[in-house]
ROPABA-300982 format. One line per 10 residues: number of its first residue (from 0); their letters; for each residue x, y, z of N, C-alpha, C, O, CB. Coordinates in pm, whole numbers, plus 50000, padded with zeros to 5 digits. Glycine has a CB too. Example, Ala and Ser with C-alpha at 12.3 -4.5 7.8 and 13.67 -1.06 7.14 Angstrom:
2
0) as) 51319 49431 50780 51230 49550 50780 51320 49670 50780 51424 49668 50846 51131 49553 50905 ~ 51285 49775 50708 51367 49894 50714 51290 50003 50787 51341 50114 50804 51408 49940 50572 $
//
This chain:
196
0) mkihsaelac) 59012 44532 09567 59036 44468 09675 58938 44489 09746 58876 44595 09728 59142 44492 09733 ~ 58893 44394 09849 58824 44368 09938 58841 44404 10082 58871 44304 10147 58815 44268 09923 ~ 58831 44520 10159 58851 44539 10292 58822 44517 10363 58707 44559 10361 58852 44592 10329 ~ 58850 44440 10516 58790 44362 10646 58761 44413 10774 58673 44398 10859 58868 44268 10681 ~ 58897 44499 10755 58961 44522 10907 59070 44659 10835 59112 44661 10719 59069 44338 10996 ~ 59098 44767 10947 59215 44826 10918 59198 44909 11036 59090 44936 11088 59236 44892 10776 ~ 59315 44947 11075 59356 44959 11210 59449 45032 11227 59541 45009 11148 59385 44858 11267 ~ 59473 45135 11316 59617 45202 11322 59679 45114 11444 59645 45113 11562 59615 45387 11358 ~ 59776 45042 11377 59868 44975 11476 59943 45068 11574 59926 45047 11694 59971 44897 11400 ~ 60022 45165 11535 60134 45269 11614 60149 45315 11564 60153 45284 11445 60241 45263 11663 $
10) sapdpsrfpr) 60174 45446 11613 60279 45591 11512 60374 45610 11608 60353 45626 11728 60196 45778 11472 ~ 60550 45604 11511 60598 45562 11519 60754 45684 11533 60824 45698 11432 60551 45467 11444 ~ 60790 45760 11660 60892 45860 11615 61031 45826 11592 61126 45898 11559 60898 45957 11703 ~ 61022 45661 11622 61199 45653 11573 61145 45510 11562 61031 45472 11588 61368 45698 11701 ~ 61276 45418 11506 61282 45311 11473 61222 45197 11637 61116 45135 11633 61441 45305 11407 ~ 61286 45196 11721 61226 45152 11830 61117 45115 11845 61091 45015 11913 61231 45213 11899 ~ 61010 45198 11773 60923 45149 11819 60792 45106 11706 60672 45131 11718 60901 45235 11921 ~ 60877 45019 11573 60823 45019 11456 60778 44874 11470 60851 44810 11547 60916 45063 11337 ~ 60653 44787 11405 60618 44704 11474 60680 44598 11439 60671 44589 11316 60506 44697 11481 ~ 60757 44484 11496 60789 44355 11508 60773 44252 11465 60839 44155 11499 60776 44330 11571 $
20) ddlpeiafig) 60654 44249 11355 60585 44089 11308 60648 44096 11219 60734 44183 11216 60428 44047 11274 ~ 60633 44013 11114 60683 43988 10938 60595 44038 10852 60628 44016 10735 60695 43831 10884 ~ 60495 44098 10865 60396 44130 10742 60420 44263 10684 60433 44370 10743 60243 44128 10784 ~ 60425 44235 10549 60482 44285 10433 60410 44470 10488 60324 44508 10567 60412 44183 10254 ~ 60518 44544 10379 60471 44709 10490 60449 44774 10297 60524 44731 10209 60684 44834 10652 ~ 60380 44837 10279 60316 44951 10159 60367 45106 10225 60289 45172 10294 60099 44942 10147 ~ 60472 45142 10201 60468 45290 10239 60459 45399 10153 60544 45394 10065 60568 45319 10302 ~ 60386 45494 10148 60326 45591 10094 60357 45738 10117 60294 45808 10197 60214 45568 10120 ~ 60442 45775 10054 60581 45864 10016 60493 46012 09970 60380 46001 09921 60699 45777 09854 ~ 60547 46131 09987 60504 46278 09903 60530 46377 09974 60560 46380 10093 60356 46303 09864 $
30) rsnvgkssli) 60514 46489 09875 60543 46617 09953 60391 46638 10065 60281 46582 10055 60567 46766 09820 ~ 60425 46710 10138 60350 46778 10249 60199 46820 10202 60226 46938 10179 60435 46912 10294 ~ 60074 46810 10175 59953 46854 10084 59953 46792 09970 59883 46835 09878 59946 46992 10050 ~ 60012 46710 09959 59978 46644 09808 59840 46487 09788 59796 46426 09690 60165 46575 09755 ~ 59819 46477 09929 59660 46427 09927 59723 46260 09992 59674 46147 09979 59557 46430 09718 ~ 59799 46289 10035 59872 46119 10093 59728 46057 10219 59666 45951 10211 60095 46159 10228 ~ 59714 46142 10300 59601 46073 10334 59454 46040 10330 59388 45965 10403 59609 46084 10392 ~ 59408 46138 10191 59318 46111 10143 59326 45970 10068 59246 45881 10097 59290 46213 10082 ~ 59422 45951 09972 59439 45845 09890 59457 45734 09977 59445 45625 09922 59546 45861 09795 ~ 59488 45734 10125 59480 45580 10184 59397 45566 10245 59365 45454 10284 59571 45525 10258 $
40) nsllgqrgla) 59307 45714 10288 59172 45642 10301 59065 45556 10185 58989 45460 10192 59096 45748 10349 ~ 59113 45657 10068 58973 45639 09954 59055 45502 09966 58994 45439 10052 58941 45746 09761 ~ 59138 45442 09932 59176 45276 09881 59131 45194 09990 59085 45081 09974 59352 45237 09853 ~ 59142 45239 10078 59074 45129 10239 58922 45152 10221 58853 45084 10297 59128 45204 10448 ~ 58859 45228 10142 58731 45279 10218 58673 45330 10341 58557 45317 10382 58675 45213 10215 ~ 58781 45396 10400 58744 45429 10524 58735 45599 10563 58825 45669 10516 58844 45353 10609 ~ 58662 45646 10621 58681 45789 10608 58745 45806 10789 58708 45745 10890 58506 45887 10554 ~ 58848 45908 10773 58922 45953 10863 59008 45840 10913 59038 45866 11030 58847 46017 10957 ~ 59056 45732 10877 59162 45663 10930 59281 45695 10908 59349 45690 11011 59159 45557 10905 ~ 59332 45723 10824 59479 45815 10822 59410 45969 10834 59339 46017 10746 59591 45793 10646 $
50) rtsstpgrtr) 59436 46021 10927 59426 46199 10937 59432 46265 10865 59550 46297 10852 59496 46267 10992 ~ 59333 46346 10758 59386 46443 10704 59403 46577 10738 59370 46585 10856 59346 46442 10622 ~ 59447 46721 10684 59444 46840 10757 59472 46954 10658 59581 46996 10622 59545 46836 10872 ~ 59390 46981 10634 59420 47157 10571 59581 47245 10600 59619 47349 10547 59288 47274 10669 ~ 59630 47186 10671 59753 47175 10717 59853 47169 10702 59907 47134 10806 59767 47135 10748 ~ 59947 47189 10594 60062 47070 10606 60139 47035 10662 60171 47128 10735 60123 47052 10553 ~ 60193 46964 10678 60308 46880 10760 60295 46882 10872 60370 46933 10955 60436 46913 10751 ~ 60181 46816 10892 60089 46809 11030 60137 46594 11067 60129 46555 11184 59839 46863 10971 ~ 60173 46506 10969 60245 46412 11014 60323 46423 11024 60394 46469 10935 60252 46337 10987 ~ 60380 46378 11173 60551 46414 11230 60566 46245 11242 60680 46208 11215 60581 46534 11426 $
60) lihffridgr) 60482 46146 11274 60580 46040 11274 60520 45943 11163 60431 45987 11091 60600 45969 11426 ~ 60573 45790 11144 60549 45712 11088 60431 45656 11110 60441 45650 11232 60626 45657 11090 ~ 60328 45611 11087 60163 45568 11088 60210 45422 11055 60298 45419 10969 60034 45655 10955 ~ 60176 45314 11098 60114 45191 11095 59984 45144 11065 59929 45119 11173 60128 45156 11186 ~ 59904 45117 10962 59796 45036 10996 59775 44917 10916 59759 44898 10795 59684 45108 10993 ~ 59780 44841 11022 59753 44699 11017 59602 44687 10966 59499 44718 11025 59778 44629 11165 ~ 59628 44604 10773 59507 44609 10731 59488 44427 10698 59565 44355 10635 59494 44728 10596 ~ 59356 44389 10766 59280 44251 10742 59393 44159 10826 59394 44039 10799 59255 44200 10551 ~ 59478 44203 10914 59598 44139 10959 59665 44059 10911 59704 43956 10965 59590 44095 11042 ~ 59694 44107 10764 59770 44060 10647 59898 44117 10599 60006 44062 10578 59691 44070 10545 $
70) fyfvdcpgyg) 59856 44257 10585 59980 44369 10594 59954 44489 10622 59836 44523 10635 60053 44390 10480 ~ 60055 44578 10638 60058 44741 10675 60022 44798 10529 60034 44749 10417 60230 44807 10740 ~ 59977 44916 10573 59996 45060 10507 60082 45162 10623 60076 45174 10745 59824 45133 10469 ~ 60153 45216 10531 60250 45251 10609 60242 45457 10592 60268 45476 10473 60407 45154 10545 ~ 60230 45529 10627 60224 45663 10633 60305 45731 10660 60298 45773 10775 60159 45698 10687 ~ 60420 45778 10578 60523 45880 10612 60527 46001 10621 60427 46045 10566 60597 45878 10558 ~ 60598 46092 10666 60583 46230 10696 60615 46281 10579 60720 46255 10519 60661 46285 10806 ~ 60491 46385 10524 60539 46455 10395 60649 46519 10441 60680 46555 10554 60440 46554 10324 ~ 60726 46535 10294 60847 46624 10319 60799 46758 10253 60684 46781 10215 60996 46562 10249 ~ 60914 46848 10247 60898 46972 10178 60846 47064 10259 60925 47125 10331 60821 46965 10067 $
80) yakvskemrf) 60733 47089 10264 60719 47178 10381 60806 47291 10474 60869 47247 10569 60693 47102 10453 ~ 60809 47416 10449 60889 47513 10506 60918 47541 10605 61026 47563 10660 60872 47588 10489 ~ 60735 47542 10654 60711 47597 10771 60737 47546 10876 60655 47555 10968 60615 47624 10781 ~ 60885 47463 10896 60847 47402 11025 61065 47405 11032 61131 47405 10928 60713 47202 11019 ~ 61118 47407 11150 61276 47413 11143 61332 47336 11043 61281 47243 10980 61343 47368 11265 ~ 61495 47410 11032 61546 47321 10958 61569 47143 11007 61564 47032 10955 61665 47391 10931 ~ 61604 47218 11170 61648 47097 11281 61467 46963 11254 61459 46840 11248 61665 47210 11521 ~ 61396 47036 11250 61305 46946 11223 61244 46847 11085 61167 46751 11084 61230 47012 11261 ~ 61319 46921 10974 61245 46881 10888 61398 46768 10873 61358 46659 10831 61174 47003 10763 ~ 61518 46767 10891 61593 46688 10902 61594 46530 10965 61630 46422 10918 61656 46755 10942 $
90) gwarlldgyf) 61515 46587 11141 61441 46483 11168 61370 46370 11124 61371 46257 11172 61392 46515 11203 ~ 61288 46427 10994 61183 46400 10916 61295 46284 10826 61288 46161 10825 61102 46553 10831 ~ 61370 46353 10773 61447 46311 10682 61517 46180 10697 61521 46082 10624 61526 46401 10663 ~ 61580 46210 10829 61676 46102 10889 61574 45951 10932 61611 45837 10903 61759 46181 11048 ~ 61435 45986 11011 61358 45875 11010 61293 45808 10921 61260 45690 10937 61293 45887 11070 ~ 61255 45909 10776 61231 45795 10693 61346 45767 10610 61311 45684 10526 61114 45812 10611 ~ 61504 45809 10590 61599 45725 10563 61643 45571 10659 61697 45465 10628 61701 45820 10560 ~ 61589 45624 10781 61613 45461 10843 61546 45365 10810 61581 45247 10797 61596 45440 10973 ~ 61398 45437 10788 61277 45326 10783 61297 45249 10629 61247 45138 10613 61101 45412 10797 ~ 61372 45316 10517 61418 45297 10399 61473 45163 10407 61431 45058 10359 61508 45400 10357 $
100) rqreklavcv) 61575 45188 10478 61719 45148 10486 61725 45020 10577 61817 44938 10582 61813 45272 10548 ~ 61602 45020 10652 61632 44901 10750 61495 44811 10691 61484 44689 10679 61630 44950 10948 ~ 61418 44895 10666 61268 44792 10707 61284 44650 10589 61221 44667 10485 61069 44909 10662 ~ 61357 44525 10598 61329 44454 10532 61187 44386 10493 61206 44290 10417 61399 44402 10564 ~ 61050 44410 10524 60959 44330 10526 60865 44494 10430 60742 44497 10423 60914 44248 10709 ~ 60948 44600 10373 60870 44691 10317 60872 44655 10192 60984 44665 10140 60902 44821 10338 ~ 60772 44608 10110 60720 44553 09990 60743 44630 09861 60798 44603 09755 60582 44534 10006 ~ 60682 44736 09910 60677 44830 09787 60599 44965 09828 60500 44982 09899 60597 44753 09657 ~ 60698 45076 09738 60696 45252 09802 60585 45283 09694 60605 45245 09578 60878 45379 09784 ~ 60475 45345 09725 60399 45445 09654 60438 45609 09636 60390 45686 09719 60278 45436 09719 $
110) siidsrigpt) 60510 45654 09547 60521 45775 09538 60404 45872 09511 60335 45843 09412 60604 45784 09459 ~ 60371 45977 09578 60250 46056 09521 60312 46138 09492 60422 46175 09533 60133 46096 09589 ~ 60213 46194 09382 60271 46338 09353 60137 46447 09305 60047 46383 09251 60398 46321 09213 ~ 60115 46560 09313 59996 46657 09263 59993 46632 09090 60090 46636 09014 60036 46845 09310 ~ 59870 46609 09061 59890 46588 08902 59873 46745 08867 59877 46767 08746 59763 46471 08814 ~ 59855 46849 08943 59849 46983 08899 60005 47090 08921 60016 47212 08932 59716 47040 08989 ~ 60107 46978 08921 60227 47047 08970 60310 46912 08890 60387 46961 08807 60243 47080 09168 ~ 60317 46791 08889 60416 46689 08854 60491 46678 08945 60456 46717 09057 60487 46706 08746 ~ 60647 46606 08919 60720 46581 09001 60841 46684 09049 60924 46729 08970 60753 46474 08960 ~ 60840 46705 09146 60936 46841 09214 61051 46771 09233 61060 46652 09259 60886 46922 09372 $
120) rqdlrtlerl) 61155 46864 09216 61257 46815 09243 61315 46709 09384 61378 46604 09377 61307 46918 09228 ~ 61254 46803 09542 61204 46703 09574 61196 46540 09587 61267 46461 09648 61157 46733 09544 ~ 61048 46518 09481 60998 46405 09442 61143 46335 09389 61186 46235 09445 60872 46426 09333 ~ 61195 46382 09302 61275 46310 09244 61361 46237 09302 61380 46117 09285 61323 46364 09178 ~ 61435 46335 09399 61578 46291 09467 61541 46198 09562 61618 46103 09582 61666 46412 09541 ~ 61422 46206 09636 61376 46073 09706 61374 45971 09614 61451 45876 09633 61238 46078 09770 ~ 61304 45971 09523 61350 45850 09431 61439 45793 09363 61438 45679 09316 61312 45842 09368 ~ 61515 45870 09358 61689 45861 09367 61712 45769 09484 61774 45664 09471 61776 46022 09401 ~ 61656 45813 09612 61707 45722 09721 61615 45581 09712 61649 45465 09739 61692 45803 09878 ~ 61514 45621 09676 61467 45458 09698 61558 45344 09549 61589 45225 09550 61234 45456 09673 $
130) refslpffmv) 61566 45402 09490 61672 45337 09378 61792 45313 09448 61844 45207 09415 61711 45435 09246 ~ 61851 45375 09533 61971 45362 09609 61988 45258 09704 62091 45199 09736 61991 45469 09671 ~ 61833 45240 09757 61788 45112 09849 61735 45041 09770 61636 44989 09822 61693 45128 09965 ~ 61758 44991 09599 61664 44874 09554 61536 44850 09577 61489 44744 09535 61701 44776 09590 ~ 61477 44917 09627 61328 44937 09668 61243 44962 09571 61240 45076 09526 61306 45039 09755 ~ 61160 44869 09522 61040 44879 09405 60941 45000 09447 60898 45025 09559 60939 44723 09394 ~ 60919 45063 09334 60804 45181 09390 60703 45221 09274 60756 45217 09163 60886 45338 09442 ~ 60583 45256 09275 60531 45326 09166 60505 45450 09180 60538 45500 09287 60432 45278 09123 ~ 60428 45549 09060 60403 45692 09138 60222 45667 09124 60169 45586 09048 60487 45871 09036 ~ 60168 45738 09196 60009 45804 09155 60041 45952 09208 60098 46012 09300 59847 45720 09252 $
140) stkadrlsgs) 59944 45978 09059 59926 46163 09036 59768 46169 09105 59658 46134 09061 59926 46237 08816 ~ 59800 46213 09199 59652 46225 09258 59579 46381 09234 59632 46474 09174 59663 46193 09435 ~ 59457 46384 09292 59371 46515 09253 59326 46556 09140 59280 46664 09106 59422 46614 09278 ~ 59353 46411 09057 59341 46411 08855 59205 46502 08821 59214 46596 08743 59302 46203 08766 ~ 59068 46464 08890 58954 46477 08866 58980 46700 08869 58906 46773 08802 58844 46366 09001 ~ 59069 46743 08940 59089 46897 08917 59166 46951 08787 59202 47066 08763 59169 46949 09037 ~ 59179 46836 08714 59218 46878 08557 59131 46813 08473 59058 46716 08495 59367 46839 08508 ~ 59152 46892 08351 59049 46876 08249 59145 46763 08177 59268 46759 08179 58998 47028 08154 ~ 59043 46665 08106 59134 46529 08017 59243 46540 07976 59341 46467 07991 59088 46479 07896 ~ 59224 46688 07893 59373 46748 07831 59443 46766 07889 59552 46731 07842 59393 46848 07774 $
150) elqkslkhtq) 59447 46822 08015 59524 46866 08112 59643 46749 08194 59759 46757 08232 59417 46924 08206 ~ 59531 46635 08193 59534 46532 08296 59685 46461 08218 59798 46433 08257 59366 46420 08307 ~ 59604 46454 08083 59737 46374 07981 59865 46431 08007 59962 46396 08074 59722 46395 07805 ~ 59840 46513 07945 59954 46674 07937 60059 46648 08085 60181 46648 08102 59825 46882 07969 ~ 59954 46628 08165 60023 46592 08342 60133 46467 08342 60251 46460 08374 59875 46525 08469 ~ 60025 46365 08286 60099 46211 08280 60213 46199 08212 60317 46148 08256 60019 46105 08216 ~ 60189 46262 08065 60311 46232 07985 60472 46280 08026 60581 46224 08014 60276 46292 07855 ~ 60422 46442 08091 60523 46496 08204 60583 46404 08309 60698 46412 08354 60454 46600 08285 ~ 60495 46319 08340 60554 46309 08483 60652 46174 08441 60750 46150 08511 60419 46279 08628 ~ 60612 46065 08292 60677 45972 08266 60793 46028 08176 60890 45955 08155 60593 45872 08217 $
160) alvpavavva) 60788 46153 08122 60890 46174 08058 61042 46199 08154 61158 46173 08124 60843 46286 07973 ~ 60993 46251 08259 61097 46243 08409 61130 46118 08470 61239 46083 08516 61032 46314 08535 ~ 61016 46051 08464 61056 45895 08527 61042 45778 08435 60955 45695 08461 60960 45853 08651 ~ 61108 45765 08345 61067 45660 08275 61078 45496 08287 61182 45461 08342 61114 45691 08182 ~ 61020 45423 08260 61000 45284 08284 60932 45258 08434 60937 45164 08513 61143 45212 08269 ~ 60868 45380 08434 60781 45361 08569 60633 45394 08607 60581 45499 08573 60841 45430 08658 ~ 60569 45298 08679 60422 45321 08620 60341 45419 08682 60333 45410 08805 60340 45200 08626 ~ 60273 45518 08622 60199 45614 08688 60076 45589 08660 60026 45550 08554 60229 45742 08662 ~ 60016 45619 08785 59866 45627 08763 59782 45763 08846 59809 45806 08958 59804 45474 08821 ~ 59658 45822 08736 59614 45906 08788 59483 45878 08911 59398 45789 08905 59591 45978 08679 $
170) ysatkrtghn) 59494 45953 08989 59371 45899 09059 59340 45992 09157 59427 46056 09217 59387 45761 09121 ~ 59179 46006 09184 59105 46086 09266 59072 46065 09359 59002 45969 09328 59027 46117 09239 ~ 59060 46074 09472 59036 46045 09638 58886 46058 09612 58834 45948 09593 59111 46170 09774 ~ 58828 46130 09608 58720 46183 09566 58599 46111 09440 58478 46114 09457 58781 46301 09528 ~ 58653 46062 09341 58570 46003 09229 58647 45828 09227 58609 45786 09117 58594 46115 09057 ~ 58690 45771 09260 58801 45683 09308 58860 45640 09208 58881 45519 09194 58769 45575 09388 ~ 58905 45749 09100 58951 45713 08963 59067 45618 08989 59083 45593 09108 58996 45844 08872 ~ 59162 45553 08894 59292 45476 08964 59253 45375 09026 59290 45268 08978 59374 45550 09064 ~ 59182 45371 09129 59115 45258 09256 59171 45131 09206 59271 45082 09258 58920 45240 09267 ~ 59123 45090 09128 59136 44920 09107 59312 44917 08998 59396 44829 08982 58941 44840 08979 $
180) kvwallsrhi) 59303 45041 08953 59479 45039 08888 59591 45030 08960 59700 44989 08921 59522 45159 08822 ~ 59555 45080 09094 59618 45082 09229 59655 44978 09307 59766 44944 09348 59551 45138 09303 ~ 59518 44920 09324 59556 44787 09392 59612 44678 09304 59659 44580 09361 59436 44729 09460 ~ 59613 44682 09173 59638 44602 09114 59783 44592 09122 59831 44480 09136 59581 44612 09010 ~ 59859 44691 09116 60012 44764 09189 60017 44657 09281 60076 44549 09278 60010 44942 09279 ~ 59943 44710 09361 59994 44699 09543 59992 44521 09537 60088 44459 09583 59836 44789 09703 ~ 59892 44460 09486 59865 44339 09480 59988 44221 09431 60001 44105 09469 59752 44345 09397 ~ 60062 44293 09343 60137 44250 09300 60279 44160 09410 60330 44048 09406 60152 44357 09220 ~ 60299 44290 09502 60387 44290 09630 60354 44229 09745 60427 44184 09834 60409 44406 09672 ~ 60176 44232 09729 60132 44170 09868 60095 44034 09820 59999 44001 09889 60000 44251 09952 $
190) qgtaqp) 60124 43937 09733 60080 43843 09632 60109 43691 09770 60218 43668 09822 60203 43853 09446 ~ 59976 43611 09799 59984 43582 09888 59924 43604 10078 59895 43539 10179 60063 43594 09845 ~ 59931 43697 10041 59864 43771 10182 59712 43826 10168 59628 43805 10256 59960 43914 10226 ~ 59688 43894 10054 59556 43913 10032 59555 43911 09910 59642 43931 09825 59494 44018 10083 ~ 59398 43873 09904 59366 43885 09751 59220 43965 09706 59118 44003 09764 59359 43728 09692 ~ 59260 43966 09603 59210 44130 09474 59085 44095 09489 58996 44159 09433 59261 44144 09262 $
//
């Protein structure tokens, strides 16, 4: 997909600050330091739009990026980072839960995992929440370039065994491996708002 414009529309600390238009939303979720911001920037072909950091847990708001004025990429706070207070982790969980529960324009969720680790218990719990809310999702296994071919296939097989009947795409933000596959899956949910 060719992207013409991408901009930060808002960074919301609570639902009252979420966008109020009717554009479809694509939510990116995953553990801290899993490569979420790098994936978003790579898919959009823009460096530095979604802020990356070597410090996990940096994303503490829900960031809405308006793409071509037709849909949103939504960068959700990373979960699982231990070096924050329990109160802050609870606040993030409550913010995400409210977002998943209330957003009628949430078209699809992209669950991001590290290909070197595979789905963690927290990842699997998050996927169960998505199922409870009847939200469609697929998985992207990032940092695929850091594994050999056989290691990557083993990782993907392990993920598929834990989450059967769910699409899993191996992705490298540096080499853009999996770029077209991810956009093909996204296009199914934003059909009519943009052309691949």
